[in-house]
C-alpha positions as CSV (number, residue, x, y, z in Angstrom):
1,M,192.7,296.9,1.4
2,K,190.2,294.1,0.8
3,R,187.7,292.8,3.3
4,T,185.8,289.5,2.8
5,L,183.2,287.8,4.9
6,I,182.7,284.0,4.4
7,R,179.7,282.1,5.8
8,Y,178.9,278.4,5.7
9,K,177.2,275.7,7.8
10,T,178.9,272.4,8.6
11,K,177.3,269.0,9.0
12,P,176.7,268.4,12.7
13,E,179.2,265.5,12.8
14,M,181.9,267.7,11.1
15,T,181.6,270.8,13.3
16,E,184.3,269.8,15.8
17,K,186.7,268.7,13.1
18,N,186.1,272.0,11.3
19,A,186.8,274.0,14.5
20,A,190.0,272.0,15.1
21,L,191.2,272.8,11.6
22,I,190.5,276.5,12.1
23,A,192.3,276.4,15.4
24,G,195.3,275.0,13.6
25,V,195.3,278.0,11.2
26,F,195.4,280.4,14.1
27,E,198.2,278.5,15.8
28,Q,200.3,278.9,12.6
29,L,199.3,282.5,12.2
30,K,200.4,283.2,15.8
31,A,203.7,281.4,15.2
32,E,204.6,282.9,11.9
33,K,203.0,286.3,12.2
34,P,202.6,287.1,8.5
35,D,202.2,290.7,7.6
36,G,199.3,292.1,5.7
37,V,196.5,289.9,6.9
38,R,193.9,290.1,9.6
39,Y,191.6,287.1,10.3
40,L,188.7,286.4,12.6
41,S,186.6,283.2,12.8
42,L,183.3,282.8,14.7
43,R,181.4,279.6,15.4
44,L,177.6,280.0,15.7
45,E,175.3,277.9,17.8
46,D,173.7,276.3,14.7
47,D,177.0,274.8,13.4
48,S,177.6,277.8,11.1
49,F,180.9,279.5,10.8
50,V,181.7,283.1,9.8
51,H,185.2,284.2,8.8
52,F,186.3,287.8,8.3
53,V,189.5,288.3,6.4
54,E,191.2,291.6,5.8
55,T,194.2,291.9,3.5
56,E,196.3,295.0,3.0
57,A,197.2,294.3,-0.6
58,S,195.1,296.3,-3.0
59,D,194.9,293.2,-5.3
60,G,193.5,291.2,-2.4
61,S,196.5,288.8,-2.2
62,S,197.1,287.3,1.2
63,A,199.6,285.2,3.0
64,L,196.7,283.1,4.4
65,P,196.3,280.6,1.5
66,K,200.0,279.9,1.6
67,L,199.9,278.5,5.2
68,A,200.0,274.7,5.4
69,A,197.3,274.8,8.2
70,F,195.0,276.9,6.0
71,Q,195.5,274.5,3.1
72,A,194.6,271.6,5.4
73,F,191.5,273.5,6.5
74,Q,190.5,274.1,2.8
75,N,191.0,270.5,1.9
76,G,187.6,268.8,2.2
77,I,185.7,271.9,3.2
78,R,182.8,271.2,0.9
79,E,182.5,267.7,2.2
80,R,182.3,269.1,5.8
81,C,179.5,271.5,4.8
82,A,175.8,271.2,4.9
83,E,175.7,274.7,3.3
84,P,178.7,275.6,1.1
85,P,180.9,278.6,1.8
86,Q,179.6,281.9,0.4
87,A,182.2,284.7,0.2
88,R,181.2,288.4,-0.1
89,G,183.2,291.6,-0.1
90,V,182.2,293.8,2.8
91,T,182.5,297.5,3.8
92,I,182.6,298.4,7.4
93,V,179.7,300.7,8.2
94,G,180.4,301.0,11.9
95,N,183.2,299.8,14.2
96,Y,183.8,300.2,17.9
97,R,187.0,298.6,19.1
98,M,186.5,295.4,17.1
99,I,188.8,296.1,14.1
100,D,191.8,298.4,13.9
101,E,191.3,300.9,11.2
102,P,194.2,302.8,9.5
């Protein structure tokens, strides 16, 4: 299992567009229900976004990048950002009812 946290800040004029593209990803996830991926996205007050991705595959492969809506979200992400995405692997230290654990 691999867990990744991604954080970035959008340009103020691009925040709504970014949020709409993310909403499209969740619509496709809900419709297609791919196995082996868990995904959470948060929008902060300062136009920052945080994404938490958990994949079951030991090699970190995921169905997420294969989704058309995710590809649309990824297209132009750097142009929408004031601070570029930074991805980091994470380990859960504590969890109370937020994330299912095996």
